[in-house]
N, C-alpha and C positions, 0 to 999 in steps of 0.2 A: 648722600650719592640718591640714596631713596625719596627723598621727599622732591630734589630738582626732579628725578623720572618720574614720580604723581604729575608733576607740572608739565611735563613736556606731554606726557598722554594726553593730558585734557586739551593743553592746545592743539595739538594735532588734530584731534576730532573736534574740535572747534567747526570746523568749515562743512561738516558732512554731514550735520544737521542733527535732530533726536536720536535715531536710530542709530548714527554711527557714533552718536557718545555714549550711548547704550551699550554698541559693542565693545567700544573701547575700555567702557567704567568696567565690564566683566573680563576683557583681556588683560587689565592691568591686574587683576586679581591673581590669573590663571599664569601670567607672564610670572610675576615676583616669586615665585616658587622655582623658576628656572634662570632668573637672573642673580638671585640671592636665595640659594636655596642653602647655607648656612643659616641666615638671617632667619628665614622662616622655620627652620627647623627648632633654631634656641626659642626664639619665640612661641613656638607649640610646644615644647616643654615647659613654658614659664606657669609660674604655678598662679601669676594672673590671667593667663588665657584657662586654665583648667580650672579656675574657684569659678562654679556657676556663683550668678545673681541673686543675694537676700533681694525678693521678690516685694517687697514692701518699700525695703532700702532704694531699689530702680524706682517704685513708681514716684515716691516721694520727691528723690533727686529730677523725677523728669519732670515733675510738676513746679520744682522751685529753680532750674533751670532754665525751664520755656518762661517764665513769671520774670525771671531776671533778663532774658534773652530777648524779647520779646516787646519787655517794656522797654528796656533802652533803643531797640530799633525803633519804637512808638517816639518814645521822646526824642532824639538824634532825628528821625524825619518828619514830626511835627514842628522843628527848627528850623530845618532847611526847605520843609515845604513855606515857610513863614518869610524866611531871609534869606534863601539863596534858590530860587524856585527853579533859574536857570540850571543849576547843579543836579536838582533833581527831575530835569525835563533829562537831561544826559545821561541821566542814571537806566529810565525808562527806556531811551534809544539801546542804548548799551544790551540792556535784557531782553530784550525782543523777545517779548512774551507770546507763548505755544497757546494756542485755543484751546478752551477747556472742550474735554467731550472727544475729542481726537485722536488717531493711534499715533502721532507726533506727541502727544499731551501722557498718553502710555508708556513709551517707550522712554521719556522724560521723568516719569513716576519710577518706572522699576530703575532707573539707571541712579539718580537723585535720591532714592528713598533706602535702596536697600545695597546697591554695590559702592558708590563713593563713601557710606558713611564707615563701611567694613573697611574699603583700602586708607581713608584716610583716619581712622583709628587706629589700624593696622603702624602704619606710617606716626603719628604723631604721639598717642596715647600711650602705646605699644611700646615701638624698637625703639625712637628718639626719646621717649621719656626716659625707659632704664638707659640707654648710654647717657644721659646730660646726668642723671641721677650718680651715675658712677663716677662722671667725670667733677660733677660740684657738689650738688646736693638736691635733695626731693623739692623743694622751695622752688629753687634755683631751674631745675629743671620745668616745674610744673611753668613756671612764669617764662620762660623762654616757648616753649613749645604753644602754648596758649598764642602768646605774640605772635608768632609763626603763624599759628594756625589761622588768625585773626587776619592777619597782612594779605594770606597768598588769595584768601577770596575777592582780591581787586578790589575793591572800595572803602573810600575813608568811613561811612556811615557803615559797614561792617567790622570793620577794623575797630572801632569806636566801642560797636556795639558786642562784639563778641566775646572780649576777652575776659570779664568777669564770668560768664558760664563757663567758659571753656577752662581755666581756672580752677572752680569748681569741679569740674568732671577730673581734670588731673589730679587734684589730691584725694577724691574720691577713690581713685582707681588704686592710689599709693596707700591712704589708708586703711580702706576695707580689702584691698586684693584682689577684687576683679576687675578683669580688663572690659567684660561686660556691662559694668555699672555706668561706662562711656559710648557705649557702642547703642543701650538701648535710646538715651535722651536723644542722641544723636540721629538716629531713625525715623524718632518720633518726632522731632523737631523737622530734619526735612520731608516726612510722609506729609505734615499738615501745609507744606510752603509747595509742595509739588503736588498733593491731592487732593486737598481741601481749599487754599486760597484762589485756584484758577474758578471755582465755581461760585462763591461770592456773587451777589448783586454787584453790578457797575456802580449803581447809586452808592454803596457804601463806601467804594473807591474813589468819586467824586467829591465827598462831603469836604467843605472848607476847614481847612485845619483849625485845630482852637487851642493858644497856649495849655491853656487851663489842662486839656486834657493832656498836652504832653507831660507837665511837670505833674499831675498824676501821676502816670504811667512812669517816670522815675521815681516817686517816692516808692509806689510798689515794690518796684524793682530792685531798689536799693534794702525793701525790708527783705526780700525776697531771700537777697544776698546773705544780708545779715543772720538771718535765721537758719539756711543753708551752714556759712561759715564755722557759726558757732556749733550747728548741729556734729559737721564734719571735722571739727579741729580743722580748720586745714592753716590759720597759723601757729600750730603748733608744732616746736619741731622737737621728737625725741630723741636721744642720748643716740640709738640706733644708727638713726637717720645722719646725725653730724659724724658717724663713722664710716659712711660710704664716701668721704670725699677722697679723693685721689688726685684733683687737680689735671686731669687731662688736657689736650688741647682740643678744643669744639671749636674752632672759626675756621671750618676748611672751606676752598673754594666751594662744594656744592652746596655749603649752609651761606654762602656769603652771597650766592648765584640769586640761590632761592627767595634769598629777604631785599636782591635789586627787585626781582621780578615783583615782589609784590609791592613796593614800593614803586617801580614803576607806572605798574596800573593804577595805581590808589591816584598818582598825579597826573596821569591818563584819562581818569572817567571824572578827575575835580574840573578838571583847566580844558581839554583839547573838547572842540565841537566835532560830537560823533557822528558818525555815518555811518554806511555799511562799507564803504570803499576802505576808510580810514582805518576801522575795526580790521577788514582783513589786512592790510597792510602794515597794521601795529600788527598782530599774531604770525605774519610772515617774520617781522623784523625778529619776534622773540624766539621761533622756533629755529 
């Protein structure tokens, strides 16, 4: 239900521009305490929330996570630009870029780099991760929350690129015991997307894609993931983790609705010829 509420807030805020999205993101953080007081209370008492992040670990994890995520984005983006240019054009229309240096871009940065990471991490690597750990196992929980996190971002390229990095963050939270180790890379990642990339020279974005560049990005991403996986012991299951299994039912209507939303948006952004009217109609249907 919590995941569905987060999605609904973003959908309803979309037509109101950058200021509306920023306000909706802030409101979401405030309203969570009123709508889910028990859940928020339990989370605030969780040892993972109370445990400060080891800063050396946070810095190293952030570098590895960014390398994995942006490497995969570059790889898939290169393949799409070379072999499916129409899909890339549809994504560009859907993205509706905000001009750099404007007040709208400031609102987008505040929302995307600060508010959104906080409530997304609360929902995914906080509440949902703990719930699925109890219902199944830590690795199962890390995989499921990573898949849903990537899926609800709405596009096929994000689904393909976000899962490995999200899995690293989830396992780091579980193995190192600090929720903030997921928040910090998320904030830095979104800060680059909303605060740095809009200021890059246009000629960098207009260069013809080179397959060799995409392949090199994939290799670097795979190496970074292997280093992080070995360092964080992401695939090692401890006896204490096995004993957490309770086999509770997790496939609730709210979870299924969240997954169907992500699938719908991935299909929509892949096959539909997008324009502003279609985007508005689609959002209206989802809301």
